[in-house]
Structure formats: C-alpha cells, structure tokens
C-alpha positions as CSV (number, residue, x, y, z in Angstrom):
1,M,-55.7,6.2,42.8
2,K,-56.8,8.8,40.2
3,H,-57.4,12.4,41.4
4,H,-61.1,12.3,40.5
5,E,-61.5,9.2,42.6
6,M,-59.9,10.9,45.6
7,S,-62.1,14.0,45.1
8,A,-65.3,11.9,45.3
9,P,-67.3,12.4,48.5
10,F,-65.9,10.4,51.4
11,R,-69.1,8.4,51.8
12,D,-68.9,7.3,48.1
13,R,-65.3,6.2,48.6
14,L,-66.2,4.3,51.7
15,R,-69.2,2.6,50.2
16,R,-67.3,1.4,47.1
17,G,-64.7,-0.2,49.2
18,D,-61.7,2.0,48.8
19,P,-58.9,1.3,51.4
20,L,-59.1,4.3,53.7
21,L,-56.4,4.9,56.2
22,G,-57.0,7.0,59.3
23,T,-55.4,7.8,62.6
24,L,-57.0,8.7,66.0
25,L,-56.9,12.2,67.5
26,G,-57.7,12.6,71.1
27,L,-55.8,15.9,71.7
28,A,-57.4,19.3,71.3
29,S,-55.0,20.3,68.6
30,P,-56.1,21.6,65.2
31,E,-52.4,21.7,64.3
32,L,-51.9,18.0,64.7
33,A,-55.1,17.4,62.7
34,E,-53.7,19.6,59.9
35,I,-50.3,17.8,60.0
36,A,-52.1,14.4,59.8
37,A,-54.2,15.5,56.9
38,D,-51.2,16.9,55.0
39,A,-49.3,13.7,55.6
40,G,-51.9,11.9,53.5
41,F,-54.4,10.2,55.8
42,D,-57.7,9.6,54.2
43,W,-59.6,10.3,57.4
44,L,-59.2,11.2,61.0
45,F,-60.9,9.5,63.9
46,V,-61.8,12.5,66.1
47,D,-62.4,11.0,69.5
48,T,-64.7,12.7,71.9
49,E,-65.5,9.5,73.8
50,H,-62.0,9.0,75.4
51,G,-60.2,12.1,74.2
52,A,-60.4,15.4,76.1
53,L,-62.3,17.2,73.3
54,E,-65.2,19.6,73.6
55,T,-67.4,20.8,70.8
56,R,-65.3,23.9,70.2
57,D,-62.2,21.6,69.9
58,V,-63.9,19.4,67.3
59,L,-65.0,22.5,65.4
60,R,-61.4,23.8,65.2
61,I,-60.1,20.4,64.1
62,V,-62.7,20.1,61.3
63,Q,-61.9,23.6,60.2
64,A,-58.2,22.8,60.0
65,V,-58.6,19.7,57.8
66,R,-58.8,20.0,54.1
67,E,-60.3,17.7,51.5
68,P,-59.9,14.9,50.5
69,C,-59.2,14.1,54.2
70,A,-62.4,13.6,56.2
71,C,-63.2,13.9,59.9
72,L,-65.3,11.2,61.5
73,V,-66.2,12.1,65.1
74,R,-66.7,9.4,67.7
75,V,-69.4,10.7,70.0
76,P,-69.4,9.7,73.7
77,E,-72.8,8.0,73.4
78,T,-75.9,7.7,71.2
79,S,-77.7,11.0,72.1
80,E,-79.5,13.6,70.1
81,A,-77.4,16.4,71.5
82,G,-74.0,14.7,70.9
83,L,-74.7,13.6,67.3
84,K,-76.2,17.0,66.5
85,K,-73.2,18.9,67.8
86,A,-70.7,16.7,66.1
87,L,-72.4,16.9,62.7
88,D,-73.1,20.6,63.0
89,T,-69.3,21.2,62.9
90,G,-69.3,20.1,59.2
91,A,-67.6,16.7,60.0
92,A,-68.0,14.1,57.3
93,G,-69.7,11.7,59.7
94,V,-69.9,10.1,63.1
95,I,-68.8,6.9,64.8
96,I,-71.2,5.6,67.4
97,P,-69.7,3.6,70.2
98,H,-71.2,0.6,71.9
99,V,-73.7,-0.4,69.2
100,N,-75.0,-3.7,70.6
101,S,-78.3,-4.1,68.8
102,A,-80.3,-3.1,65.8
103,A,-82.2,-0.7,68.0
104,D,-79.0,1.1,68.9
105,A,-78.1,1.3,65.3
106,A,-81.5,2.7,64.3
107,L,-81.3,5.4,67.0
108,A,-77.9,6.5,65.7
109,V,-79.3,6.9,62.2
110,R,-82.4,8.7,63.5
111,W,-80.3,11.4,65.2
112,S,-77.8,11.7,62.3
113,K,-80.2,12.1,59.3
114,Y,-82.6,15.0,58.6
115,P,-86.3,14.2,58.1
116,P,-87.9,12.2,56.5
117,Q,-85.1,9.6,56.9
118,G,-84.4,10.7,60.5
119,A,-85.0,13.4,63.1
120,R,-81.8,15.4,63.1
121,S,-82.5,19.0,64.3
122,V,-82.0,21.8,61.8
123,G,-80.1,25.0,62.5
124,F,-77.7,27.6,61.1
125,T,-74.3,26.0,61.8
126,R,-70.9,25.5,60.1
127,S,-72.3,22.4,58.3
128,N,-74.4,24.7,56.2
129,R,-71.9,27.6,56.3
130,Y,-74.0,29.4,59.0
131,G,-77.1,29.4,56.9
132,V,-75.5,30.6,53.6
133,R,-75.8,27.1,52.1
134,F,-78.7,26.0,54.2
135,R,-81.0,24.7,51.4
136,E,-78.0,22.9,49.6
137,N,-76.9,21.3,52.9
138,V,-80.3,20.0,53.9
139,A,-80.8,18.6,50.4
140,T,-77.5,16.7,50.3
141,A,-76.6,16.0,53.9
142,N,-78.5,12.7,54.2
143,A,-76.7,11.3,51.1
144,E,-73.3,12.5,52.3
145,T,-73.2,12.0,56.0
146,V,-71.4,8.9,57.1
147,V,-72.8,6.8,60.0
148,V,-70.5,4.2,61.4
149,A,-71.6,1.7,64.0
150,Q,-68.9,0.7,66.4
151,V,-69.1,-3.0,67.5
152,E,-67.0,-3.4,70.6
153,H,-68.8,-5.9,72.7
154,I,-69.7,-9.6,72.3
155,D,-73.4,-8.6,72.4
156,G,-72.8,-6.5,69.3
157,V,-71.1,-9.4,67.6
158,R,-74.1,-11.6,68.3
159,A,-76.5,-8.9,66.9
160,I,-74.3,-8.1,63.9
161,D,-76.8,-9.2,61.2
162,G,-79.5,-7.1,62.7
163,I,-77.2,-4.1,62.9
164,L,-76.2,-4.5,59.3
165,A,-79.8,-4.6,58.2
166,V,-80.5,-1.1,59.6
167,P,-80.9,1.4,56.7
168,G,-78.4,4.2,56.9
169,I,-75.6,2.3,58.6
170,D,-72.7,2.9,56.2
171,A,-70.0,0.9,57.9
172,V,-69.2,-1.2,61.0
173,F,-66.0,-0.4,63.0
174,I,-64.6,-2.9,65.4
175,G,-63.1,-1.8,68.7
176,P,-60.8,-4.8,69.3
177,F,-59.6,-3.8,72.8
178,D,-63.1,-3.3,74.3
179,L,-64.3,-6.4,72.4
180,S,-61.6,-8.5,74.0
181,A,-62.5,-7.0,77.4
182,S,-66.1,-8.0,77.0
183,L,-64.8,-11.6,76.6
184,A,-62.9,-11.2,79.9
185,K,-59.6,-11.2,77.9
186,P,-58.6,-7.5,77.8
187,G,-55.9,-6.8,75.2
188,R,-55.5,-10.4,74.3
189,L,-56.1,-9.8,70.6
190,D,-54.5,-13.0,69.5
191,D,-56.7,-15.2,71.6
192,P,-58.8,-17.6,69.4
193,E,-62.1,-16.5,70.9
194,V,-61.3,-12.8,70.3
195,K,-60.1,-13.4,66.8
196,G,-63.2,-15.5,66.2
197,A,-65.5,-12.7,67.2
198,I,-63.6,-10.2,65.0
199,G,-63.8,-12.6,62.1
200,A,-67.5,-13.2,62.6
201,V,-68.2,-9.4,62.3
202,A,-65.9,-9.2,59.2
203,A,-67.6,-12.1,57.6
204,A,-71.1,-10.7,58.2
205,C,-70.0,-7.3,56.7
206,A,-68.7,-9.1,53.7
207,R,-72.0,-11.0,53.2
208,A,-74.0,-7.8,53.6
209,R,-71.6,-5.8,51.4
210,V,-71.1,-3.2,54.2
211,P,-67.6,-1.9,54.7
212,A,-65.8,-3.1,57.8
213,G,-63.3,-1.1,59.8
214,I,-61.0,-1.7,62.7
215,F,-58.5,0.0,65.0
216,A,-54.8,-1.1,64.6
217,A,-52.2,0.0,67.0
218,G,-49.3,-0.2,64.5
219,V,-48.1,-0.8,61.0
220,A,-48.1,-4.6,61.1
221,A,-51.6,-4.8,62.5
222,A,-52.9,-2.2,60.0
223,R,-51.3,-4.2,57.1
224,Q,-52.9,-7.3,58.4
225,A,-56.3,-5.6,58.7
226,L,-56.1,-4.5,55.0
227,D,-55.1,-8.0,54.0
228,D,-58.1,-9.3,55.9
229,G,-60.5,-7.2,53.9
230,F,-61.0,-4.3,56.3
231,T,-61.2,-1.0,54.4
232,L,-61.8,1.6,57.1
233,V,-58.6,1.2,59.1
234,C,-57.5,3.5,61.9
235,A,-53.8,3.2,62.6
236,G,-52.3,4.6,65.7
237,V,-53.1,7.4,68.1
238,D,-51.7,11.0,68.3
239,T,-50.2,10.5,71.7
240,G,-48.7,7.2,70.8
241,L,-47.2,8.5,67.6
242,Y,-45.6,11.4,69.4
243,A,-44.4,9.2,72.2
244,E,-42.9,6.8,69.7
245,A,-41.2,9.6,67.8
246,A,-39.8,11.2,70.9
247,A,-38.4,7.9,72.3
248,G,-36.9,7.2,68.9
249,L,-35.2,10.6,68.8
250,L,-33.7,10.1,72.2
251,R,-32.5,6.6,71.4
252,G,-30.6,8.0,68.5
253,L,-29.1,10.9,70.5
254,R,-28.2,9.3,73.8
255,P,-25.1,7.1,74.1
256,R,-25.9,3.4,74.3
257,N,-23.6,2.9,77.3
258,P,-23.5,6.2,79.3
C-alpha cells in the first residue's frame, strides 16, 4: 500500500474496503497500545465492554497511539454518556455492542454525530484539542467519526438489512462467540447454523456495500476472514497474545523430560 493511501483518514480507508487488521485491548496499558501500533496494526479494538478500562484509561491509550493506527472504542452499551466520553478522547470511532435492530443502530448514530446529523454533545475535550481546534473539529467530526454496529445475536442477523439502511453506520462487526451463544451453541463456530448466520450478515453487507468485520482468535481464522471478504478484522486479544508468548518461551526453555 502506498504511503498516501495509509495516511488517508481511517474512515476513508474503511469505506473503500482496505483490509484493516486490528487487535483487541482490554488491559489498561498505554504501553501495550503503543507496542501494538508500532508493530503495524491498522487499528486497535479498545474494549470498555468486557475490559477493565475506565475513561481515563481509554484517553491514555488513545494518546499513546500514533497515526496511521486508529483506535475504535467498544462502549459498554448504547448510551449518550458512554459514546460521548469515548469520542471525546479523540478516538477514531466507536463500536456499539448488541445492535439488534435498525432502532438500535439509529440511536448509536444519534449520540455519535454532532447536529444536524445527530445529537452528540459539544464540549472542550481532547477531540478538539481542549478547544484550540474546536471549530475545525465540529466541522469535520461527522465526516471522520467511524460508527460500527456490532451484530452478535440472531435478532441482529434477522434485522441486518434494516441496520445496514441506517445512515451513518460505516461498518458491521460480527461477534461470533456471542452470536453462537444466542443460537444456544456457545463457541461452536463451525456449526452450520452459526456459519450460516455469519454468512448471512456478510452477504447482506456485500449487497449494501458496507464493510463487514469480525473477530478472529488466531492467524488461521483471521486469514479465513480476509479470504471471505471481511475487511475490518480483529485478530487476537492482548491477554491471549501475552499468554501465548509466555507459554511459548517456557516451552523453549524447560526440558521436555524433567
């Protein structure tokens, strides 16, 4: 990829279908975020739904990450306060969990966009450099802020066409583990019914020309996701990467037959 393509705003790269590789961060560590960005990830999935992250932690993580890597913050729920605080850090966008209907998607857009497109509250925050770039930020934020609807329940799969029709939804991200659980098959990602639900969302996104994303636990799953047409791919979790590296180190150092 050419340098000028990588320097394009993250939302532009997403919307044009660039393959964008990310990883999930649930630990309150700006250092890990900095390491991941320097390693070459296109984006970081900053998880405040399941991760032990407060607003101050998200702010420090966003401050530690340099372009072209972008931070997308998964909020705990669709609420005005949660979306406002996440975007006020200067994050590139938000991931909204449990979007099960067009109404859920519309509410997410409402709280993520400034008027007249939405109803996001205005204040002096890091997103506008504490007021120094206030006018510039308000003028450009709606065009640059990424809003990702996470579909992770069979109800969301059934409502996918309506979700995709909501103006302001930039991408759909599949949570395969929760989706499988909603089908009473937790973790059984190879089950035909689970695969069918994932495929239905991917096909609907392709028809609507909306980027589709998915979580992949490891390299093989991430490669398969890219081959299947997913462009916003999250591979691995910070705790898992560390656990895998630590176990690998010990396997290399300890005698096989003590």
